[in-house]
N, C-alpha and C positions, 0 to 999 in steps of 0.2 A: 504493500500500500504506500509506503514511504517512497519507494522507488518510482511508483506511478505518479505520485504527487510531484516529485522532483522533475520528472520528465515533462509533466504538464506545465509546471512553472517555467522550465527552461524554454519550452516551445512558445509559451505566451510571451516571454521576455524577448525571444528572437523575433516574433511577429511584430511586437511593438517597435523594436529597433529598426526592422525593415520598413515599417510604416513611417517612422520618423525620418528615415533616410530619404524618403521620397518628398518630404516637405521642404520648401525653400528656407534658406537662412539657417539651416541646422549645422553648417560647417562640413557637411558630407558632400563630396564631389560627385559628378555624374557617373563616375566609375565605382561609386560606393566606397571610396577611401575617405577615412576620417581625417580631415585637415585640422588637427588639434588634439587636445588631450581628453576631451569629453564631447558628447553630442549636445549641441545647444537646443534645448527643447522648451524653455520657458516662453520665449516670444513666439516661436512657430506654432505653439499649441494654445496660445493665450486667448481667452474669451473677451469679448467687448464689454467694457464697463458701460452699462446703460445710463442714459441721461436721467436726471431727477425729473419725476413727473411734474408737469407744469400746467396749471389751469389759467385760462384767460383772465379770470377774476383776480388772480394773484399778481398780474403784470400791471404795475402802476405806470411804467414808462418804458418805451422801447424806441430804438433807432436802428435803421438799416445802414450798414457801412460797407463800402467796397474798398479793398486794400490791394496793394501791389507788393509782391515779395520778389525783390531783385536778387537773383542767385549769384550775382557778382559781388555781393556783400559777404564779408567773411563769416558773419554769424549764420548765413543761410547755406554755407557750403555743405553741411550734412545732407541737404536736399539735392545737391548738385553732383556730389561725388559718391562712389567711384564712377569714372566715365565708362567703364566696362564692368559688368556684373562679376562679383566674387562669389566664393562658395558660401559666405555667411552674410553678405549684404549687397545691396544694389541701390542705385539712385532712385529718386521718386518717379522719374520718367519711366524707368525700366519696371518699376513696381506697377505703374498704371498700365503699361503694355501687357504685363503678365496678367493682370486682373481682367483686362478687356479681351485680349486675343487668345491667351492660353487657357485661362480658367473660364472666361465668359461670365464672370460674376459682377462685372461693372457695366452699366449702361451709359453710353456717351450720348450727349444731346447736341444736335446740330444747331448752329447759330441761326440758321434760317436767313431769309432775305432781310429781316430787320436787324440781324446781328445782335440779338438781345440775349439775356441770361435768364429767361423765364422757364426753362425746361419744357418748352412746348413741343419740340420735335425729337423724341427719343429715336435712336437708330436701332431698329429691330427688324428681323427678317419678316417679309410679307407672308411667307408660308409657314412661319413658326419653326423652321429648321435652322438652327444656328450654324450648322455645318454646310449650309448651302454655299456653293462657290461664289455666286454673285454677291451674297451677303458678306462673305469674308473679304472679297475684293473691295467692297464699299467701306468696311471697317478699316482695312489697311490704308485706304485713301486718306483717312483722318490722321494717320500717323506718318505721313510723308507727302511727297510731291509726285503727282502723276506726270510721267514723261514718256517719250518714245525713244527707244534705244535700238541701235543696229543689231540685227541677229547675226550670230557668228556660228561657224561650224563647230560641232562637238565631236568627241572621239567616236561616239556610236552612230553618227550620221552615215547614211548609206554612201554618200559621195566621198566621205573620208575613208571609209572601209574599201571602196573601189579605187582609191587613189586619184579621184578626180578633184579633190580639194584637200587642204591642210587644216588641222585644228587651229581655230583662232582666226581664220580668214572670214571676212564678211560675206554673208549670203546675199546674192543678187537675183533679181527677177529676170524675165526674158529680155527686158530692155536694158539690162546692165545696171539698173538702179538698186541701191541697197535696200534690203527688206528690213522693215522695222516692226517692233511690237510694243504695245503699251505695258508699262510696268510702274511700280511705285517705289521711289527711292525714299526709304524711311529716314526720318529725322533721328539724329544721334542725340545722346544725352548732352553732348557739348553744345548743340544748337538750341536747346531749351534754356532760355535766358531769364524768364520770369514766370511767375504764377500769379493769377488774380484770384482772390477769394471774396466771396459774398457772405456776410455774417450779420446776425442780429444781436444787438446789445439790448438788455432789458433789466429792469429792477424787479426782483421777485420779493414781494412783501412778506410772503410766507416764510422765507428763509432769511430775509433782510440782507440780500446780497445783490450787487450789480454783476450780472453774469453775461456770458457771450456764447453763442453757438454758431459754428460755421455751417452755412447752408450749401455753398457750392464752391468748386475750385476749377480753374481753367489754366492749362499750360499755354505759353506764348513763345513765339520765335520771332527773330528779326525778319521783317518783310522786305524783300528785294523785288522791285518792279521788274518783271521779266522782259519788258520792252526797253526801258532806259537803263536797267541794271543798277539803279540807284536805291539806296536804303530809304524806305518811306515808313518809318515807325515800326510798330509791332503787330503781329498777326495772332489773334486768338484761334486756337485750333478747334476746341470744343469745350463744353462744360460737363462736369461730373457732379452728381448729387452727393454731397459730402457724407451725410449719414449712411449712405450705401457704401461709400469708400472705406469707412471705418473698419468694416469686416475684412477688408483686404489689407489695409495699412497696419492693422494690429499685429500681423504675422511677419513683419520685416523689420530688421534692426536699423537703428540710426547710430552712427558712429559717436562714441564717447571718448574724447581726447584724454580724459583722466584715467579711465579704467575700462579695459576691454571686457571684463566680466560683469560690468553693470551698465548694460546698454538699454535704451528705451526703444519702443517701437515708433513708427511714424505717427500712429494715432496718439501716443503719449506726447510726441514732439509738438503736435498741434494743440493738444489739450492743455499743455503747460505753457503754451505761447512762447516757445523757445526761438522763434523766428523773428527777424527784423523786417519791418514793413512801413509803408507810408500810406495814408488815406488818399484814395483816388476820387472818392465820391461819397456823399451822404444823401439820404433820401431828401428830396426837395420837390417843390411844386412843379418845376420845369423838367425834372428828371435829367438834369445836366450834371456832368462831372466837373471837377475843378479845372481841368485843362481847357474847358470851353471859355473860361473867364480869365484865368491866371496862367502864366507860363513861367518857366525857370524858377528862380528863387522865390518869386511871389507865390507860386503854386505850393512849394514846400512850406512856406510860412502859413498859408491857408490850411494846409494839412495839419500842421502843428496846432493851429488855432482850434480846429475841430477836436483834436485830442484833449486840449486844455479845457474846452467847454464840457466835454464828457467827464473829465476828472473832477471838475468843480461841481457838476451836477450830482455825481455820486455822493459828495459830502453834503450838498444842499438838500438832497432828498429827505433827510431826517427832519427838515423844517416844513415839509409839505402839509 
């Protein structure tokens, strides 16, 4: 009986280790080699800490804020690096790609013709099949730039096998023109320079706290005009619903410069407000952002002014 129990426990332990080896950020490589002294299982198996229940009657005051997280700032580097995925951590952009393309657990929202952030146009398969090739191609188009590239001969092409062409030579049609095909050149982590977040600040009188919850997050790249080849600001790729993102962000490590054994998840990183940002917009009657009225240093001063007003309001709420 004891031998049977030992065998059962050993089998169960082996099964758990195999299961953990398949999870991201465990420190186990794709060849099932442990790159470390122990399997990292705290963050990869972590459960989401649910938000405190909130009633409308408990909200005395609220304000919607849009922020910009510039990844070129040193404090935001944990979201930007590493540029290529490691066995135990990856950048936020690679985490988003993993959640959308590989796991299929994240829904991306198209900006639409109005280029807004209202989550009006979720990108979902029309036939309900997430493995549909057309749907996968559409999803990939949000993560890169659609372009046409010349087709080249591969080693297994009949013309190469018959000695009529060499591998790497461009394929031409009957008129001698190069044959091209449509593909998507994916954005790399290095090209994602900013994130925009939409959040709600509110005062909960039941708990007597000024709290904040992130509603959405959107990656941005530098926009280059394809005609003039000039840089013309930033391009927002898509929006993600942040409460849905938390279930993916919680299972990936964020780098801790002080201690490799005490790392937080991306969900912890946003919950603890470890990032640096500036306010781009606050809710207003015209639905205008700061950049429509102020530019340069004046825009930054207006952003700081909004921060100061919210800081003062938190203290003045006790006199309402």
